[in-house]
Backbone as XML, in Angstrom:
<?xml version="1.0"?>
<chain id="A" units="angstrom">
  <residue number="1" name="MET">
    <atom name="N" x="63.304" y="160.230" z="-40.954"/>
    <atom name="CA" x="63.813" y="158.288" z="-41.463"/>
    <atom name="C" x="65.128" y="158.375" z="-41.684"/>
  </residue>
  <residue number="2" name="PRO">
    <atom name="N" x="66.108" y="157.564" z="-41.484"/>
    <atom name="CA" x="67.228" y="157.430" z="-41.893"/>
    <atom name="C" x="67.636" y="157.209" z="-42.818"/>
  </residue>
  <residue number="3" name="ILE">
    <atom name="N" x="68.653" y="157.787" z="-43.614"/>
    <atom name="CA" x="69.332" y="157.452" z="-44.796"/>
    <atom name="C" x="70.023" y="156.005" z="-44.581"/>
  </residue>
  <residue number="4" name="THR">
    <atom name="N" x="69.622" y="155.196" z="-45.532"/>
    <atom name="CA" x="70.743" y="153.846" z="-45.200"/>
    <atom name="C" x="71.679" y="153.961" z="-46.772"/>
  </residue>
  <residue number="5" name="LYS">
    <atom name="N" x="72.633" y="153.265" z="-46.552"/>
    <atom name="CA" x="73.706" y="153.264" z="-47.736"/>
    <atom name="C" x="73.301" y="152.135" z="-48.489"/>
  </residue>
  <residue number="6" name="GLU">
    <atom name="N" x="73.052" y="152.853" z="-49.733"/>
    <atom name="CA" x="73.128" y="151.626" z="-50.892"/>
    <atom name="C" x="74.350" y="150.455" z="-50.799"/>
  </residue>
  <residue number="7" name="ARG">
    <atom name="N" x="73.922" y="148.879" z="-50.862"/>
    <atom name="CA" x="74.570" y="148.172" z="-50.868"/>
    <atom name="C" x="74.940" y="147.294" z="-51.928"/>
  </residue>
  <residue number="8" name="ARG">
    <atom name="N" x="74.054" y="147.517" z="-53.074"/>
    <atom name="CA" x="74.026" y="147.293" z="-54.330"/>
    <atom name="C" x="75.535" y="147.250" z="-54.804"/>
  </residue>
  <residue number="9" name="LYS">
    <atom name="N" x="76.124" y="146.346" z="-55.600"/>
    <atom name="CA" x="76.937" y="147.045" z="-56.255"/>
    <atom name="C" x="77.008" y="147.343" z="-57.399"/>
  </residue>
  <residue number="10" name="HIS">
    <atom name="N" x="76.090" y="146.957" z="-58.413"/>
    <atom name="CA" x="75.147" y="146.854" z="-59.635"/>
    <atom name="C" x="73.865" y="148.171" z="-59.866"/>
  </residue>
  <residue number="11" name="SER">
    <atom name="N" x="73.837" y="148.715" z="-60.497"/>
    <atom name="CA" x="72.769" y="149.576" z="-60.515"/>
    <atom name="C" x="71.549" y="148.959" z="-61.316"/>
  </residue>
  <residue number="12" name="ARG">
    <atom name="N" x="70.116" y="149.137" z="-60.521"/>
    <atom name="CA" x="68.861" y="148.305" z="-61.255"/>
    <atom name="C" x="68.457" y="149.182" z="-62.235"/>
  </residue>
  <residue number="13" name="VAL">
    <atom name="N" x="67.645" y="148.870" z="-63.060"/>
    <atom name="CA" x="66.941" y="149.448" z="-64.230"/>
    <atom name="C" x="65.633" y="148.829" z="-64.284"/>
  </residue>
  <residue number="14" name="PRO">
    <atom name="N" x="64.573" y="149.774" z="-64.110"/>
    <atom name="CA" x="62.861" y="149.435" z="-64.191"/>
    <atom name="C" x="62.980" y="148.809" z="-65.415"/>
  </residue>
  <residue number="15" name="VAL">
    <atom name="N" x="62.016" y="147.987" z="-65.237"/>
    <atom name="CA" x="61.633" y="146.871" z="-66.362"/>
    <atom name="C" x="60.048" y="146.618" z="-65.862"/>
  </residue>
  <residue number="16" name="ASP">
    <atom name="N" x="59.480" y="145.891" z="-66.588"/>
    <atom name="CA" x="58.210" y="145.259" z="-66.748"/>
    <atom name="C" x="58.357" y="143.758" z="-68.001"/>
  </residue>
  <residue number="17" name="TRP">
    <atom name="N" x="58.856" y="143.089" z="-67.332"/>
    <atom name="CA" x="59.176" y="141.922" z="-67.436"/>
    <atom name="C" x="57.974" y="140.460" z="-67.049"/>
  </residue>
  <residue number="18" name="PRO">
    <atom name="N" x="57.557" y="139.649" z="-68.016"/>
    <atom name="CA" x="56.792" y="138.594" z="-67.015"/>
    <atom name="C" x="57.711" y="137.488" z="-66.496"/>
  </residue>
  <residue number="19" name="VAL">
    <atom name="N" x="57.713" y="136.737" z="-65.942"/>
    <atom name="CA" x="58.535" y="135.951" z="-64.728"/>
    <atom name="C" x="57.608" y="134.745" z="-64.356"/>
  </residue>
  <residue number="20" name="ILE">
    <atom name="N" x="58.144" y="133.301" z="-64.437"/>
    <atom name="CA" x="57.962" y="132.117" z="-63.735"/>
    <atom name="C" x="58.951" y="131.752" z="-63.022"/>
  </residue>
  <residue number="21" name="ILE">
    <atom name="N" x="57.958" y="131.160" z="-61.680"/>
    <atom name="CA" x="59.803" y="130.816" z="-60.693"/>
    <atom name="C" x="58.935" y="129.635" z="-60.399"/>
  </residue>
  <residue number="22" name="LEU">
    <atom name="N" x="59.531" y="128.844" z="-60.353"/>
    <atom name="CA" x="59.472" y="127.272" z="-59.922"/>
    <atom name="C" x="60.368" y="126.937" z="-58.581"/>
  </residue>
  <residue number="23" name="SER">
    <atom name="N" x="59.438" y="126.066" z="-57.991"/>
    <atom name="CA" x="59.721" y="125.174" z="-56.825"/>
    <atom name="C" x="59.762" y="124.273" z="-56.802"/>
  </residue>
  <residue number="24" name="ASP">
    <atom name="N" x="60.020" y="123.432" z="-55.795"/>
    <atom name="CA" x="59.637" y="121.955" z="-55.529"/>
    <atom name="C" x="58.101" y="121.613" z="-55.583"/>
  </residue>
  <residue number="25" name="THR">
    <atom name="N" x="57.492" y="122.945" z="-54.981"/>
    <atom name="CA" x="56.160" y="122.541" z="-54.899"/>
    <atom name="C" x="55.205" y="123.198" z="-56.016"/>
  </residue>
  <residue number="26" name="GLY">
    <atom name="N" x="56.048" y="123.745" z="-57.059"/>
    <atom name="CA" x="55.070" y="123.992" z="-58.183"/>
    <atom name="C" x="55.397" y="125.691" z="-58.505"/>
  </residue>
  <residue number="27" name="GLY">
    <atom name="N" x="54.760" y="125.980" z="-59.357"/>
    <atom name="CA" x="55.191" y="127.682" z="-60.330"/>
    <atom name="C" x="54.342" y="128.709" z="-59.575"/>
  </residue>
  <residue number="28" name="SER">
    <atom name="N" x="54.818" y="129.935" z="-59.801"/>
    <atom name="CA" x="54.368" y="131.098" z="-59.598"/>
    <atom name="C" x="54.430" y="132.092" z="-60.441"/>
  </residue>
  <residue number="29" name="LEU">
    <atom name="N" x="53.622" y="132.650" z="-61.206"/>
    <atom name="CA" x="53.697" y="133.998" z="-62.055"/>
    <atom name="C" x="53.772" y="134.986" z="-61.454"/>
  </residue>
  <residue number="30" name="GLY">
    <atom name="N" x="54.620" y="136.078" z="-62.143"/>
    <atom name="CA" x="54.786" y="137.282" z="-61.269"/>
    <atom name="C" x="55.215" y="137.926" z="-63.179"/>
  </residue>
  <residue number="31" name="GLU">
    <atom name="N" x="56.118" y="139.577" z="-62.008"/>
    <atom name="CA" x="56.933" y="140.448" z="-62.788"/>
    <atom name="C" x="58.321" y="140.636" z="-62.405"/>
  </residue>
  <residue number="32" name="VAL">
    <atom name="N" x="59.166" y="141.484" z="-63.044"/>
    <atom name="CA" x="60.405" y="141.978" z="-62.578"/>
    <atom name="C" x="59.991" y="143.418" z="-62.656"/>
  </residue>
  <residue number="33" name="ASN">
    <atom name="N" x="60.145" y="144.040" z="-61.725"/>
    <atom name="CA" x="60.048" y="145.576" z="-61.472"/>
    <atom name="C" x="61.260" y="146.196" z="-61.645"/>
  </residue>
  <residue number="34" name="ASN">
    <atom name="N" x="62.122" y="145.668" z="-61.339"/>
    <atom name="CA" x="64.043" y="146.234" z="-61.791"/>
    <atom name="C" x="64.892" y="145.120" z="-61.692"/>
  </residue>
  <residue number="35" name="ILE">
    <atom name="N" x="66.078" y="145.338" z="-62.288"/>
    <atom name="CA" x="66.715" y="144.418" z="-62.546"/>
    <atom name="C" x="68.168" y="144.747" z="-62.722"/>
  </residue>
  <residue number="36" name="SER">
    <atom name="N" x="69.116" y="144.541" z="-62.174"/>
    <atom name="CA" x="70.671" y="144.301" z="-62.782"/>
    <atom name="C" x="71.623" y="142.910" z="-62.973"/>
  </residue>
  <residue number="37" name="ILE">
    <atom name="N" x="72.875" y="142.905" z="-63.632"/>
    <atom name="CA" x="73.021" y="141.736" z="-63.693"/>
    <atom name="C" x="73.394" y="140.870" z="-62.778"/>
  </residue>
  <residue number="38" name="ARG">
    <atom name="N" x="73.134" y="141.212" z="-61.537"/>
    <atom name="CA" x="73.396" y="140.169" z="-60.458"/>
    <atom name="C" x="71.871" y="140.141" z="-59.594"/>
  </residue>
  <residue number="39" name="GLY">
    <atom name="N" x="70.777" y="140.592" z="-59.846"/>
    <atom name="CA" x="69.647" y="140.403" z="-59.319"/>
    <atom name="C" x="68.607" y="141.464" z="-59.609"/>
  </residue>
  <residue number="40" name="ALA">
    <atom name="N" x="67.195" y="141.378" z="-59.116"/>
    <atom name="CA" x="66.342" y="141.887" z="-59.602"/>
    <atom name="C" x="65.260" y="141.990" z="-58.507"/>
  </residue>
  <residue number="41" name="LEU">
    <atom name="N" x="63.933" y="142.665" z="-58.279"/>
    <atom name="CA" x="63.260" y="142.866" z="-57.826"/>
    <atom name="C" x="61.883" y="141.984" z="-58.981"/>
  </residue>
  <residue number="42" name="ILE">
    <atom name="N" x="61.390" y="141.209" z="-57.803"/>
    <atom name="CA" x="60.352" y="140.656" z="-58.514"/>
    <atom name="C" x="58.827" y="140.680" z="-57.650"/>
  </residue>
  <residue number="43" name="ARG">
    <atom name="N" x="57.606" y="140.905" z="-58.136"/>
    <atom name="CA" x="56.460" y="140.790" z="-57.662"/>
    <atom name="C" x="55.677" y="139.298" z="-57.999"/>
  </residue>
  <residue number="44" name="LEU">
    <atom name="N" x="55.062" y="138.834" z="-56.974"/>
    <atom name="CA" x="54.448" y="137.605" z="-57.114"/>
    <atom name="C" x="53.060" y="137.187" z="-56.359"/>
  </residue>
  <residue number="45" name="GLN">
    <atom name="N" x="52.424" y="136.699" z="-56.584"/>
    <atom name="CA" x="51.188" y="136.626" z="-56.014"/>
    <atom name="C" x="51.180" y="136.086" z="-54.628"/>
  </residue>
  <residue number="46" name="LYS">
    <atom name="N" x="52.322" y="134.971" z="-54.632"/>
    <atom name="CA" x="52.482" y="134.170" z="-53.285"/>
    <atom name="C" x="53.882" y="134.470" z="-52.948"/>
  </residue>
  <residue number="47" name="PRO">
    <atom name="N" x="53.977" y="134.392" z="-51.226"/>
    <atom name="CA" x="55.449" y="134.815" z="-51.151"/>
    <atom name="C" x="56.168" y="133.569" z="-51.419"/>
  </residue>
  <residue number="48" name="LEU">
    <atom name="N" x="57.614" y="133.898" z="-51.530"/>
    <atom name="CA" x="58.763" y="132.835" z="-51.440"/>
    <atom name="C" x="59.253" y="132.736" z="-49.768"/>
  </residue>
  <residue number="49" name="ARG">
    <atom name="N" x="59.872" y="131.916" z="-49.970"/>
    <atom name="CA" x="60.926" y="131.990" z="-48.798"/>
    <atom name="C" x="62.434" y="132.831" z="-48.378"/>
  </residue>
  <residue number="50" name="LYS">
    <atom name="N" x="62.459" y="133.167" z="-47.718"/>
    <atom name="CA" x="63.619" y="134.439" z="-47.847"/>
    <atom name="C" x="64.967" y="132.904" z="-47.381"/>
  </residue>
  <residue number="51" name="ASN">
    <atom name="N" x="65.689" y="133.282" z="-48.274"/>
    <atom name="CA" x="67.250" y="132.199" z="-48.346"/>
    <atom name="C" x="67.192" y="131.024" z="-48.912"/>
  </residue>
  <residue number="52" name="GLU">
    <atom name="N" x="65.761" y="130.691" z="-49.225"/>
    <atom name="CA" x="65.551" y="129.596" z="-50.674"/>
    <atom name="C" x="65.979" y="129.655" z="-52.184"/>
  </residue>
  <residue number="53" name="ARG">
    <atom name="N" x="66.548" y="128.807" z="-52.644"/>
    <atom name="CA" x="66.648" y="128.868" z="-53.825"/>
    <atom name="C" x="65.759" y="128.704" z="-54.763"/>
  </residue>
  <residue number="54" name="TYR">
    <atom name="N" x="65.244" y="128.996" z="-55.863"/>
    <atom name="CA" x="64.287" y="128.423" z="-57.032"/>
    <atom name="C" x="65.241" y="128.841" z="-58.370"/>
  </residue>
  <residue number="55" name="ARG">
    <atom name="N" x="64.483" y="128.278" z="-59.227"/>
    <atom name="CA" x="64.740" y="128.474" z="-60.487"/>
    <atom name="C" x="63.528" y="129.496" z="-61.532"/>
  </residue>
  <residue number="56" name="LEU">
    <atom name="N" x="64.281" y="130.211" z="-61.991"/>
    <atom name="CA" x="63.412" y="131.554" z="-62.614"/>
    <atom name="C" x="63.588" y="131.609" z="-64.021"/>
  </residue>
  <residue number="57" name="PHE">
    <atom name="N" x="62.325" y="131.840" z="-64.620"/>
    <atom name="CA" x="62.543" y="132.213" z="-65.883"/>
    <atom name="C" x="61.933" y="133.577" z="-65.910"/>
  </residue>
  <residue number="58" name="ILE">
    <atom name="N" x="62.742" y="134.664" z="-66.759"/>
    <atom name="CA" x="62.522" y="135.794" z="-67.291"/>
    <atom name="C" x="62.341" y="135.755" z="-68.622"/>
  </residue>
  <residue number="59" name="MET">
    <atom name="N" x="61.398" y="136.292" z="-69.274"/>
    <atom name="CA" x="60.985" y="136.416" z="-70.568"/>
    <atom name="C" x="61.013" y="137.587" z="-70.843"/>
  </residue>
  <residue number="60" name="VAL">
    <atom name="N" x="62.740" y="138.028" z="-71.629"/>
    <atom name="CA" x="63.217" y="139.439" z="-72.118"/>
    <atom name="C" x="62.344" y="139.252" z="-73.389"/>
  </residue>
  <residue number="61" name="PRO">
    <atom name="N" x="62.073" y="140.900" z="-73.699"/>
    <atom name="CA" x="61.450" y="140.773" z="-74.921"/>
    <atom name="C" x="62.422" y="140.394" z="-76.349"/>
  </residue>
  <residue number="62" name="ASP">
    <atom name="N" x="62.041" y="139.812" z="-77.112"/>
    <atom name="CA" x="62.390" y="139.519" z="-78.158"/>
    <atom name="C" x="63.731" y="138.745" z="-78.374"/>
  </residue>
  <residue number="63" name="HIS">
    <atom name="N" x="63.166" y="137.658" z="-77.282"/>
    <atom name="CA" x="64.693" y="136.828" z="-76.472"/>
    <atom name="C" x="63.919" y="135.358" z="-76.376"/>
  </residue>
  <residue number="64" name="ARG">
    <atom name="N" x="64.878" y="134.423" z="-75.923"/>
    <atom name="CA" x="63.744" y="132.915" z="-75.506"/>
    <atom name="C" x="63.886" y="133.318" z="-74.257"/>
  </residue>
  <residue number="65" name="PRO">
    <atom name="N" x="63.433" y="132.780" z="-72.732"/>
    <atom name="CA" x="63.369" y="133.313" z="-71.964"/>
    <atom name="C" x="64.626" y="132.702" z="-71.207"/>
  </residue>
  <residue number="66" name="LEU">
    <atom name="N" x="65.042" y="133.740" z="-70.159"/>
    <atom name="CA" x="66.370" y="133.499" z="-69.354"/>
    <atom name="C" x="65.887" y="132.245" z="-68.569"/>
  </residue>
  <residue number="67" name="ASN">
    <atom name="N" x="66.753" y="131.109" z="-68.361"/>
    <atom name="CA" x="66.469" y="130.034" z="-67.010"/>
    <atom name="C" x="67.878" y="130.473" z="-65.757"/>
  </residue>
  <residue number="68" name="LEU">
    <atom name="N" x="67.244" y="131.016" z="-65.012"/>
    <atom name="CA" x="68.274" y="131.744" z="-64.204"/>
    <atom name="C" x="68.422" y="130.834" z="-62.512"/>
  </residue>
  <residue number="69" name="ARG">
    <atom name="N" x="68.869" y="130.785" z="-61.700"/>
    <atom name="CA" x="69.287" y="129.859" z="-60.453"/>
    <atom name="C" x="68.924" y="131.173" z="-59.840"/>
  </residue>
  <residue number="70" name="VAL">
    <atom name="N" x="68.155" y="131.170" z="-58.847"/>
    <atom name="CA" x="68.130" y="132.575" z="-58.144"/>
    <atom name="C" x="68.090" y="131.882" z="-56.352"/>
  </residue>
  <residue number="71" name="GLU">
    <atom name="N" x="68.190" y="133.021" z="-55.393"/>
    <atom name="CA" x="68.101" y="133.206" z="-54.006"/>
    <atom name="C" x="67.037" y="134.097" z="-53.727"/>
  </residue>
  <residue number="72" name="VAL">
    <atom name="N" x="66.482" y="134.357" z="-52.888"/>
    <atom name="CA" x="65.368" y="135.231" z="-51.843"/>
    <atom name="C" x="66.608" y="135.402" z="-51.276"/>
  </residue>
  <residue number="73" name="SER">
    <atom name="N" x="66.419" y="137.016" z="-51.508"/>
    <atom name="CA" x="67.604" y="138.042" z="-50.037"/>
    <atom name="C" x="66.795" y="138.563" z="-49.439"/>
  </residue>
  <residue number="74" name="TRP">
    <atom name="N" x="65.381" y="139.600" z="-49.830"/>
    <atom name="CA" x="64.773" y="139.474" z="-48.746"/>
    <atom name="C" x="63.101" y="139.620" z="-49.565"/>
  </residue>
  <residue number="75" name="LEU">
    <atom name="N" x="62.044" y="139.843" z="-48.670"/>
    <atom name="CA" x="60.726" y="139.906" z="-49.078"/>
    <atom name="C" x="60.137" y="141.086" z="-48.062"/>
  </residue>
  <residue number="76" name="ASP">
    <atom name="N" x="58.970" y="141.773" z="-48.905"/>
    <atom name="CA" x="58.426" y="142.930" z="-48.266"/>
    <atom name="C" x="57.630" y="142.083" z="-47.277"/>
  </residue>
  <residue number="77" name="VAL">
    <atom name="N" x="58.046" y="143.068" z="-45.869"/>
    <atom name="CA" x="57.736" y="142.466" z="-44.643"/>
    <atom name="C" x="56.267" y="142.227" z="-44.365"/>
  </residue>
  <residue number="78" name="TYR">
    <atom name="N" x="55.508" y="142.742" z="-45.212"/>
    <atom name="CA" x="53.479" y="142.908" z="-45.095"/>
    <atom name="C" x="53.791" y="141.395" z="-46.138"/>
  </residue>
  <residue number="79" name="CYS">
    <atom name="N" x="54.546" y="141.361" z="-46.880"/>
    <atom name="CA" x="54.311" y="139.930" z="-47.366"/>
    <atom name="C" x="54.443" y="138.920" z="-46.636"/>
  </residue>
  <residue number="80" name="ALA">
    <atom name="N" x="55.403" y="138.824" z="-45.740"/>
    <atom name="CA" x="56.453" y="137.778" z="-44.785"/>
    <atom name="C" x="54.641" y="137.624" z="-44.150"/>
  </residue>
  <residue number="81" name="ALA">
    <atom name="N" x="54.069" y="138.608" z="-43.600"/>
    <atom name="CA" x="53.001" y="138.407" z="-42.806"/>
    <atom name="C" x="51.642" y="137.859" z="-43.453"/>
  </residue>
  <residue number="82" name="GLY">
    <atom name="N" x="51.916" y="137.953" z="-44.628"/>
    <atom name="CA" x="50.558" y="137.712" z="-45.599"/>
    <atom name="C" x="49.348" y="138.745" z="-45.930"/>
  </residue>
  <residue number="83" name="ALA">
    <atom name="N" x="49.721" y="139.751" z="-45.573"/>
    <atom name="CA" x="48.955" y="140.853" z="-45.519"/>
    <atom name="C" x="48.676" y="141.753" z="-46.887"/>
  </residue>
  <residue number="84" name="ILE">
    <atom name="N" x="49.746" y="141.839" z="-47.963"/>
    <atom name="CA" x="49.599" y="142.238" z="-49.011"/>
    <atom name="C" x="50.099" y="141.087" z="-50.104"/>
  </residue>
  <residue number="85" name="PHE">
    <atom name="N" x="49.433" y="141.335" z="-51.357"/>
    <atom name="CA" x="49.725" y="140.921" z="-52.343"/>
    <atom name="C" x="49.383" y="141.811" z="-53.557"/>
  </residue>
  <residue number="86" name="PRO">
    <atom name="N" x="50.285" y="141.796" z="-54.724"/>
    <atom name="CA" x="51.262" y="140.701" z="-55.147"/>
    <atom name="C" x="53.158" y="141.147" z="-54.202"/>
  </residue>
  <residue number="87" name="CYS">
    <atom name="N" x="53.210" y="140.617" z="-54.236"/>
    <atom name="CA" x="54.502" y="140.197" z="-52.989"/>
    <atom name="C" x="55.904" y="140.896" z="-53.561"/>
  </residue>
  <residue number="88" name="SER">
    <atom name="N" x="56.609" y="142.050" z="-52.816"/>
    <atom name="CA" x="58.152" y="142.542" z="-53.660"/>
    <atom name="C" x="58.820" y="141.418" z="-53.095"/>
  </residue>
  <residue number="89" name="HIS">
    <atom name="N" x="59.875" y="140.665" z="-53.540"/>
    <atom name="CA" x="61.010" y="139.881" z="-53.168"/>
    <atom name="C" x="61.901" y="140.636" z="-54.136"/>
  </residue>
  <residue number="90" name="GLY">
    <atom name="N" x="63.173" y="140.841" z="-53.179"/>
    <atom name="CA" x="64.655" y="141.078" z="-53.771"/>
    <atom name="C" x="65.133" y="139.408" z="-53.933"/>
  </residue>
  <residue number="91" name="ILE">
    <atom name="N" x="65.759" y="139.186" z="-54.933"/>
    <atom name="CA" x="66.438" y="138.199" z="-55.531"/>
    <atom name="C" x="67.890" y="138.366" z="-56.130"/>
  </residue>
  <residue number="92" name="ARG">
    <atom name="N" x="68.609" y="137.513" z="-55.806"/>
    <atom name="CA" x="70.141" y="137.296" z="-56.405"/>
    <atom name="C" x="70.354" y="135.946" z="-57.283"/>
  </residue>
  <residue number="93" name="PHE">
    <atom name="N" x="70.862" y="136.351" z="-58.167"/>
    <atom name="CA" x="71.258" y="135.567" z="-59.076"/>
    <atom name="C" x="72.478" y="134.458" z="-58.801"/>
  </residue>
  <residue number="94" name="THR">
    <atom name="N" x="71.878" y="133.013" z="-58.582"/>
    <atom name="CA" x="73.321" y="132.401" z="-58.024"/>
    <atom name="C" x="73.642" y="131.776" z="-59.129"/>
  </residue>
  <residue number="95" name="ARG">
    <atom name="N" x="73.236" y="131.318" z="-60.256"/>
    <atom name="CA" x="73.614" y="130.569" z="-61.566"/>
    <atom name="C" x="73.225" y="131.306" z="-62.668"/>
  </residue>
  <residue number="96" name="VAL">
    <atom name="N" x="73.931" y="131.622" z="-63.499"/>
    <atom name="CA" x="73.705" y="132.428" z="-64.997"/>
    <atom name="C" x="74.507" y="132.032" z="-65.903"/>
  </residue>
  <residue number="97" name="ALA">
    <atom name="N" x="73.740" y="131.191" z="-66.752"/>
    <atom name="CA" x="74.287" y="130.371" z="-67.931"/>
    <atom name="C" x="75.389" y="131.931" z="-68.761"/>
  </residue>
  <residue number="98" name="ARG">
    <atom name="N" x="76.018" y="131.416" z="-69.426"/>
    <atom name="CA" x="77.251" y="132.674" z="-70.489"/>
    <atom name="C" x="76.208" y="132.802" z="-71.256"/>
  </residue>
  <residue number="99" name="ALA">
    <atom name="N" x="75.322" y="132.305" z="-71.963"/>
    <atom name="CA" x="74.011" y="133.081" z="-73.431"/>
    <atom name="C" x="73.506" y="133.973" z="-72.353"/>
  </residue>
  <residue number="100" name="ASP">
    <atom name="N" x="73.062" y="133.456" z="-71.093"/>
    <atom name="CA" x="71.745" y="134.035" z="-70.667"/>
    <atom name="C" x="72.525" y="135.710" z="-69.885"/>
  </residue>
  <residue number="101" name="ARG">
    <atom name="N" x="73.430" y="135.422" z="-69.322"/>
    <atom name="CA" x="74.122" y="136.947" z="-69.026"/>
    <atom name="C" x="74.260" y="137.715" z="-70.513"/>
  </residue>
  <residue number="102" name="GLU">
    <atom name="N" x="74.974" y="137.107" z="-71.201"/>
    <atom name="CA" x="75.011" y="137.680" z="-72.309"/>
    <atom name="C" x="73.738" y="138.918" z="-73.079"/>
  </residue>
  <residue number="103" name="VAL">
    <atom name="N" x="72.742" y="137.798" z="-72.760"/>
    <atom name="CA" x="71.082" y="138.467" z="-73.190"/>
    <atom name="C" x="71.254" y="139.651" z="-72.142"/>
  </residue>
  <residue number="104" name="LEU">
    <atom name="N" x="71.354" y="139.478" z="-70.773"/>
    <atom name="CA" x="71.085" y="140.482" z="-69.810"/>
    <atom name="C" x="71.774" y="141.869" z="-70.203"/>
  </residue>
  <residue number="105" name="GLU">
    <atom name="N" x="73.173" y="141.541" z="-70.198"/>
    <atom name="CA" x="74.240" y="142.746" z="-70.382"/>
    <atom name="C" x="73.650" y="143.520" z="-71.960"/>
  </residue>
  <residue number="106" name="ARG">
    <atom name="N" x="72.977" y="142.623" z="-72.776"/>
    <atom name="CA" x="72.646" y="143.736" z="-73.994"/>
    <atom name="C" x="71.076" y="144.311" z="-73.722"/>
  </residue>
  <residue number="107" name="ALA">
    <atom name="N" x="70.487" y="143.491" z="-73.163"/>
    <atom name="CA" x="68.559" y="143.727" z="-72.710"/>
    <atom name="C" x="69.183" y="145.070" z="-71.695"/>
  </residue>
  <residue number="108" name="ILE">
    <atom name="N" x="69.646" y="144.806" z="-70.748"/>
    <atom name="CA" x="69.667" y="146.050" z="-69.597"/>
    <atom name="C" x="70.132" y="147.403" z="-69.894"/>
  </residue>
  <residue number="109" name="PRO">
    <atom name="N" x="71.160" y="147.681" z="-70.838"/>
    <atom name="CA" x="71.425" y="148.921" z="-70.913"/>
    <atom name="C" x="69.881" y="149.764" z="-71.591"/>
  </residue>
  <residue number="110" name="SER">
    <atom name="N" x="69.333" y="148.832" z="-72.888"/>
    <atom name="CA" x="68.521" y="149.228" z="-73.401"/>
    <atom name="C" x="67.494" y="150.273" z="-72.821"/>
  </residue>
  <residue number="111" name="HIS">
    <atom name="N" x="67.330" y="149.888" z="-71.459"/>
    <atom name="CA" x="66.344" y="149.971" z="-70.879"/>
    <atom name="C" x="66.589" y="151.468" z="-69.831"/>
  </residue>
  <residue number="112" name="VAL">
    <atom name="N" x="67.648" y="151.411" z="-70.037"/>
    <atom name="CA" x="68.274" y="153.002" z="-68.999"/>
    <atom name="C" x="67.580" y="154.088" z="-69.412"/>
  </residue>
</chain>
């Protein structure tokens, strides 16, 4: 198996936080499996579309839900084919309010 170079600029930390993702056609419940200040790995029961933008609410413990704008960078190849659930998605945060960024900056180091 070839070794691939890590392309992330920010390290991810493991978490287990509930999420709700909203699109024009409705919402879906899931969870964040790992997160950084710029993106996350989320798992959902139904696949999202790559390069599409969504609104994501993250339930960070002991805080109000974070309200982020995100874009799907990738999804598990088997999810794209509809073969496995829940589906793993790599998401990139496209818009984060200052208050939400501060919550992330405080919450993420506590899970390292």
